[in-house]
N, C-alpha and C positions, 0 to 999 in steps of 0.2 A: 216102654221101660218105666218102672216106678222109681221113686226117689232113692230108695235103698240101692237098687241095681245101678242107678246113675252114679251114686257116690262110690260104690265098690269098683266100678269100671274106671272112674277118674283116679281113684286111689292107686290102682294098678299102674296107670300111665305115669302118675307123678313119681311113683317108686322107680319105674324104669328110667325116667329122666334123671333122678338123683344118682342111680347106679351108673348110668352112662357117663355122667359128668365125673364122678369119682374115678371110674375106670380110664377116662381119657387122660388124666393128669393135667388137664388144662387149668389155667389160673381163673377159675370161675367159682365164686362163692354162691351158695344158695341157702335160702331160708323159707320155710313154710309157716305161715301164720293164718290160721283159720282156713278159708277157701282160696288163699292166694300164695303162690310160690314166686319168689323174687330171685332172679339170677343176677348177680352183680359182677361186673368185669373190672379189670385193672384200671381202666380209665373212668371208673365210677358210673358208666352207662349201665342200664338195666334192661332185662326182659322180664315182663310180668305175665304170669300164666295163672288164670283163675277160672274157677268153675262157675257157670251161670246156671244155677239150679232151676229157676223158673222156665228157662228156655232149653234145658238139658243140653247145654253146649259148653265147650271149653273155649275161653278167649285168650289170645296171646297178643301182647303189645310189645313192639320193639322199635329199633331205628327205622325199620321198613314200614311201620304202620300197625294197624290193628287187624286182627284176623279172627274169624269165628269158625269153630270146628264142631261138626255134628257127627254122630255115629251113623255111618252108612256102610252097610255090608261088613260089619264088625271092625271098621277102621274109623278113627277120628279124622275126618276129611274137611279141609278148608273150603268154605263156600266161595272164596275169591279165586284161589289158585288151584284147587283140587289136590293140593299136596296133603300127604299124611302128616299128622302132628309131629311125630318123632323126627321125620325128615326135615320139617320146617324148623324145629328146635335146633337141630344140628346146623342147618344153613344159617340161621340167625346168630347162633353162638359164634360161628366162624366170622361173620360180618362184624360182630362186636369185638372179637379178639383181633381182628384184622390179620388173621392167619388161618391156615388150614389146620384142623385138629384131627389127630389120629384117633378115631372112634374105634373102640374095641368091639 
């Protein structure tokens, strides 16, 4: 995958994350600045999602630690947990909110 393809694929995932947060109705603020998306919660805790261009990875940092996602079989998969990115974002958002979120 070249640089352009990498950015296009990550842009799609970031858009999906924004839409799923909007559709959930959860009290999560998000902001994207450059290559970094910050999700902020009511208690001021944050999840940071950023693209690591040189490694062609997406990194996620949350209360649970740091996670690296590589594109494997058309899915962004965590090297530690083997979870898919969107599934982990949902899981971590629920941990930060300290409640179950109704994802649409």
